[in-house]
SEDO-809068 format. One record per residue (C-alpha): residue in one letter; x, y, z. Coordinates in pm, whole numbers, plus 32768, in hexadecimal, padded with zeros to 4 digits. Each point is the difference from the previous one (the first is absolute). Example, Ala and Ser with C-alpha at 12.3 -4.5 7.8 and 13.67 -1.06 7.14 Angstrom:
% SEDO-809068
A84CE7E3E830C;S808981587FBE;
This chain:
% SEDO-809068
M27D47ED5C66B;L7F4C810980CA;A807D7F80814D;N816680487F93;C7FD781787FD0;Q812F80CD8065;H7F4980BC8115;E7F3F7EF580BA;L7F1780758111;T7F6B7F38811B;L7E887FFC8025;E802880F08128;E80D280F77F35;E7F3D80097EBC;S7EFD80FE7F9C;P7E9B7FB5806B;V7F527F097F1E;Q7EBF808D7F77;D7F6E7EBA7F7F;A80297E8F8044;P80C07F2F7F01;I7F3B7F797EDC;R7F817EA88064;A80287EDF7F0F;V7F7C7EA1803F;V80907EEB7F29;I7F237ECB7FF8;G80DF7ED77FB2;A81717FC98048;G80627F5C7EBA;I812180867F33;G7F28810C7F5B;G7F738077814C;L8156800080A6;A809980C47EE0;A7EEC81058012;A800F8013817C;L817A802E7FFE;R7FF4811A7F02;L7EDE80B080AE;A809F7FE48158;H8143808C7F71;A7F3781237F74;G7F888056815F;L7EA47F6A8002;A7F7E7F4A8135;V7FE67EA07F73;T7F527ED4809A;V80147EAE7F52;V7EEF7F02804C;D80067E907FA2;A7F367ED2806C;A81367F247FF4;P80EB7FEC812C;A812D80687F2E;V804480E57ED9;G80377F867E9F;G7EA97FB17F70;K80397EDB7F15;I816B7FFB8072;R7FD17F128122;T80A47EDA80AA;R7FA67EB3809A;D80BF7F678122;S80C37EBF7FC5;I810C7F3080A8;A80FF80AE7F1F;G7F8581608050;P7F0780F07F5D;V7F9D7F967EA0;D7F9E810F7F07;I7EAB7FA77F6E;G7FD481357F2A;P80DA80AE7EFE;T81627F777FF3;V809580C87EE1;M807681678000;T802F809E7EAC;L802481707FA7;K80A88044814D;G803281677F8D;E7E9980468068;F805A7FAD8168;E814B80B87FEF;T7F3F81337F8B;L7F047FDD811C;F810C7FEF8109;A80CB81197F62;D7ECE80E07FEE;V7FD97FE8817A;G8170803C8043;A806D7E97802E;R80BB7EED7F46;L7F5F7EB37FB3;S814B7F4C8038;D800D80828167;H7EB87F538052;V7FFA7EB97F3C;T81077F257F61;L7FB37FA57E99;I80A57ED07F61;P80097FF57E84;D7F9C7EB37F69;T80FC7F907EFB;I7F037EF87F91;L7EB580B07FC2;A7F457EB57FFC;R80317E8F7FB3;H7EFA7F667F19;F7F9E7E917FE9;W7F2C7F567EF3;R7F5C7EAB7FF2;D80F27F897EF2;G811D802580F9;S8092813E7F6C;V807B810E80ED;L804E816E7FB9;D80A1810380E0;L7FC7816C7FAE;H811980DA8082;R804981648063;D810C7FF87EF0;P7F6180297EA5;A811E7F477F56;R7FC57ECF80D9;N7E8F80097FA7;A804E7FF37E8D;E80E77ED7803B;A7F017F4B80DA;I7EE2802E7F09;G80E17F957EE1;A80597EC480C1;L7E907FBC804A;A7F6280497EAE;G810D804F7F02;A80AB812A7F5E;N7EC1807E7F5C;A7F50800C8151;A812280CD808A;K7FD080FB7EE6;Q7E8A800B803F;F8044803F8170;A80EA81217FAD;R7EEF80A17F2E;F7F027FC38116;C80E580A980FE;D802A812D7F1D;R7E8880147FCF;A7FBB7FEA8177;A8101810D804D;R7F6980EE7F00;L7EA17FC08082;F806C803F8165;A80B081437FA3;A7ED180757F39;F7EFC7FB0810A;E80B480548144;G7FC981777FE8;P7EA480277F68;M7F707ED580BB;M80AE7F91813F;Q8091814C806F;A7ED480CE7F92;P7F11803A8124;S7ECE7FE77F1E;P80517F5F7EB1;R7F1D805D7EE1;L7FD17F4C7EB8;A802681457F40;G814C804280A9;L80807EA57FB0;V7F8D80197E97;A80B3814D7FDB;H813A7F698095;V7FF27ED67F16;L7FC480DB7ECF;K813D80BD8058;N80B47EB1800F;P7F537F337EF0;T81147EFA7FF5;I7F767F768147;I7EB27F9C7F62;P80757EAF7F73;A80927FA58155;M7EB0804B80A2;A7F577F027F19;P7EAE80AD8022;G7EDE7F107FEB;F80D37ED48066;S7FF97F4B814B;L81497FBC80B0;A7FE77E8F7FA1;A7FBE80537E92;S811E80F57FF8;L80F07F05809B;A7F947EF97F02;R807D80ED7EF3;Q8147804480B7;F806C7EA48076;S7FFB7EB97F42;D80457F32813A;P7EBF7FC480CB;R80C47FF88147;L807081677FD2;R7EA0806A7FA5;Q7F867F608141;L8116809D80D1;F7FCC81667F91;G7E877FD97FF1;R80097FBE8172;Y8055816E803C;A7E9080547FD0;T7FBE7F50814A;Y80E380FE80AE;V7EE180F57FDC;G7EEE7EFE802C;G7FAE7FB37E97;S7FFF7EEF7EFA;P80F4801E7EDD;Y7EDF7FA07F1B;D7F3181308066;S81048102806C;P808A80FA7F02;A814D7FBE7F56;V80968137809D;L80257F3E8148;G81377F6C7F67;L80AC81328092;I7FF17F558157;W81307F357F97;Q80CA81427FF3;S7FB2804E816C;E80847EAA8064;A812880067F11;S8067814A809F;G803E7F4A8148;V7F5B7F2A8109;W8055802D816F;R7FB97F43813F;V7FD080B1814B;Q80E47F6D8107;G7F267F6C8111;G7ECF7FED7F1E;M7F2580F17F41;H7F43805E813C;K813C80B48073;L7FBF81047EF3;A7EA6804C808B;L808C80148162;A811080F07F8B;M7EFA80E27F62;Q7F357FF68142;D812F805380D5;L805981277F24;A7E9A807E8004;L80057FEE817C;T813780DA800B;R7F4680FB7F27;G7EE4800A80FB;A7F027F0B7F72;A7F2F7F3380F2;F7F8A7E9A7FC6;R7EC67F53807F;L80267E927F9D;G7F0D7EE68045;T7EDD80F57FD5;R7F1D800B7ED0;A7F73813B7F64;I7E8A7FD07FD3;R7F7E81517F8A;I8079813B7F59;E7F2E81218081;Q7FAC81237F1C;Q7F6B81588028;D7F9D80E57EE3;G809A7F0D7F07;R81527FF480AD;V80A37EFE80E3;I8016806A816C;A80477EC380C5;V80497E8C7FFE;H7F4A7F1680EF;L80AE7EC88083;D7F6D7EB78075;D806C80458167;G7F1C8132800D;T810F81027FC0;R7FB3812B7F23;L813480967F5A;S7FC581617F85;A8099802E7EAA;D803B81187F09;L80517EFB7EFA;V80047E867FDA;V80DB7F1B7F2F;F7F5D7EB17FBC;N81027EED7FCB;G7F157EDD7FC5;D7F4F7F6D7ED5;P7F3481257F74;K7EE07F0D7FD3;A7FD2800C817B;L7F97816B7FDD;V7F0E7FB47EE4;D7F687ED980BE;G7FC280CE813B;H81027F6580E9;L805D815E8077;G7E988077801B;T7F0880787EFF;G80A881517FCF;P812A7F947F2A;T7F437F0E7F1D;N801D80F87EDF;A816B80548042;V80737F427ECA;P7F3D7F7D7ED4;R7F8F7E96801E;K80A57FB17EB2;A814C805480A8;V7FDC7ED980EC;A7F0D7F107F58;A80DE7F0E7F3C;R80D97F4680F9;S81697F977FCD;L80897EAF806D;S80197F77815E;A80E97EEE807C;F802F7ECA80D3;V8132804C80D6;W80C87F0880D0;G80F08075810F;F80C67EFC80C2;A81517F768069;A807F7EAB7F8F;E81317F527F73;P7FFF7FEF7E83;V80747ECC7F47;G80497FEB7E8D;V8044810F7F00;E80ED811B8054;L7F41813D804B;A8053816F7FD0;H7F59810B80D3;H7EE8802F7EFF;N7F837ECD7F45;V7EE67FBF7F0A;F7F767EA47FB6;F7F32801D7EC4;C7EBE7F457FBD;D7FD47F2A7ECB;D7EF080D07F55;P7FF181758055;A7EC780347F2F;Q7F457F0580D8;E808180A2813F;F7F6D814F7F9D;R7EBD7F617F83;D7FD47F6E815B;L8044815080A1;A7F0E80B37F17;A7EF57F02805E;G803780448174;R80B27EB68042;M81427FA780AC;P80E97F967EE4;S80047E887FD2;D816B80277F98;G80938153804F;T815580A37FF5;L80A080128159;Y80E681108081;V80E97F848113;C80C380FF80CB;A811C7F5280BD;Q8032811A80F6;D81467F7F8090;R80A97FC97EAF;G80E480F37F53;G8118800F80FF;A80B37EF880CC;P7F677EA37FD4;P7EF27FD9810B;T7FF17EDE80F1;G7ECB7F6F80A3;P7E9E807B7FBD;E7FE0811E7F07;R7EEE81007FD0;F7F257FE97ECA;E7EE580BA7F5B;I7F447F547EE5;I7EFF80B87F2D;L7EF97F6B7F1A;N7F2780F97F40;G7E967FFC806F;P7EBC809C7F89;P7F60812180BC;G7EBF7FAE80B3;H80687E97803A;P7F3A7F648123;S813C7F68809D;T7F777EE080CE;L80C37F0580CE;E7FD27F0B7EE2;D80A581007F1A;A8126801480EE;Y803C7E887FEF;T7FD580047E87;C810181167FE7;R80EF7F3D80DF;T7FE77ECF7F21;R802880C17EBB;T811F80D6807E;F80E07EFB809A;E7FB57EE37F12;T805C80E77EDF;L8147806680A4;T80547E978052;K7FD27FA07E92;M80ED811A7FA5;G81097F8B80F2;L7FC080CF813A;R7F827F73814A;F7FDD8095815B;S80327F55814D;P7F0B801E80A3;T7EF0804F7F01;P7F4B8137807F;Q7EA87FE1809B;V7ED780CB7F84;S802A80ED8127;A812880937F3E;L7F1D80667EDE;H7F5F81547FC1;M7EE97FF17EFB;P7F3981027F38;G7EEA7FFD8103;D80FD8052810F;F807D812B7F3A;D7E9A80787FD7;R7FD47FEE8179;D814680BA8042;F7FC481087EF4;P7E8B80508000;A7F4680117EB5;S81317F887F3F;E7F5C7EB07FAE;G815C7F78803F;S809480C67EE0;L816680608050;Y802681157F00;G7EB780BF7FEE;L7F7A80417EA5;S80467EFA7EF6;P810880687EFB;H7F397F607EE6;G7FB380DF7ED6;M80B481277F65;M7F4C810180DB;A80347F598152;S811F80E58064;F7F2781337FC6;Q7EDD7F7580CB;R80CB7FC9813E;P7FA9810B8104;T8102810F8040;A806380AB8145;R7EE680FE8006;T7E9C7F838035;A7EB180AA7FC8;I7FEF80548174;K80BD812C8086;G81167F9A80EA;L7FF97E8E7FA1;Y812A7F727F43;L80757EA77F91;A814A7F468015;G80627E967FCD;G7FFF7EF17EFA;G7E8F80387FB3;A804681667F95;H80D7808D7EE9;P81077F977F99;G7FA27EA08070;A808F7EBD8087;G81587FBA808F;I80BA809F8121;P80B3810A7F2D;M7EB580697F69;A7F5A80058156;C811E80DA807D;L7FCC80E67ED7;S7E8A80118048;G80568086815A;K80D1810E7F5B;H7EDD805C7F1B;A7F1180108129;A80E680DC80D1;A804480E67EDA;A7E8B80267FB9;I7FBD804F816E;L811281048020;S7F9B80A07EB8;D7E938013806B;L805F808B8154;A80E081057F61;S7EE480747F1E;T7F0F802F8123;S80E580588121;T8021814E80A9;S815E7F908062;R7FA87FC38168;P81317FBF80DE;T80347E998068;A80CE7F6B811B;T80BC7ED17F7D;H80847ED380B8;G816180937FF5;G7FA3811C80EA;I800981127EF9;S7F0480F07F75;T7FBF7FFC7E8C;G7F4880F77F2B;S7F297EF87F5D;A7FD37E898001;M7FF9800E7E88;T816880767FEB;G80777EF180E7;S80887F227EEF;A810281047F9E;R814C7FBA80A6;S80C0810480C1;P816D80447FAF;S806E7F1E811D;S7F1E7ED97FAE;A80EC7F3F7F1E;S80437E9C806A;
């Protein structure tokens, strides 16, 4: 880290600074925005993060309850290496800032016929569990599925996820060099169709088809290659001690130590441009923040729809934001559970998945939908008294979300769980529900979509906007940008944004000196990411 150079100077001792630090404004304090802000602040830029919410985290958020803060956003951390890399790249260790608890049970699954399946961190236990559920042949099919998912993940991680701007030609070239991966990709097949060929048991087809919803899609319309998502979960699932929001707070705290400033509870309303380049961000309290560059960590559709002024409406193509991914009905509450034994992550499957996704495609709340139940106090010592819960039902984007919808959702959610052996005392009131319309209000222009562009179709991954936009000085980070949904991918998007910024600055800079937060003088803000010999930690 720059601040750890061997010959530190105080601001009074250093050479005169010829220019002010490069000013970066990050609009949105979600994981992508925080990751970009942290990297840029570490590189010596003067970073200000703006968010309309009173706390950082974006969709990582909490609701108060009698049992403490309840996470009502993402609850699963996979691919923790992305966060370890982020912290290491700014001279820190993830384990010094948050405590991660590995889940030995990845998830517990319940079906209407009374069958239950635990998927484990241990692959051998998974084979045994699936054999006990569906027979020896199903265990063999699962082994082949795992091998296929691992090969897909290995093949796509570099040319797709890690690539700042993936190109179809590049992926085709990569595949042609590794032609054995083509059958695993199942080109032309949906995820549901591919799983029908791989599993004879409909319960396993339903289970692994659900992974399409992780990126906001339907297994009947998403490409078969999304089967690789299983590999990210099979590689390990972690809980953040104290709740997922602790991760966002840790990133904020580290960014503060690197000199970033935060203006929370204030909405950005306009990105000002001059001569085709961003020069400032205007806030709803009348403040004008001068900016040499801006990172937008919101749904890119907000730019296209003019929520940040008319200037950025052409920042990304409309086709990159037009088709919307799924939304959700999310419950967050504390109560005492009665009935079936719960793990930390639980899935209660609907009777007919095809009907669930037909309802969603038609813009309706599912009449009978699969329910994810996160028992946030499970996984350690047996809890006593009220426990914290998050329950998620997939919802369509653009749903009107009336009070009547809230009561309908309450009936469908808790009557379904009661039939499957799980009751809550007391049953939550509708005030504990967040609906698609609420997400649209909180994240402007999203239409309630939680994941940005829909993953449906073979070309969806190439249509998602990347870090650079058509406007000079304006960059993107977050789940609506490449590489997409999920907190590891949002973290990676922040890395892509910061790398694009530092590369662009390096190509145009005259290497003006910059005073950093550590009280040292550096030759250039663009070299700030390079560690000094004494920066190891």
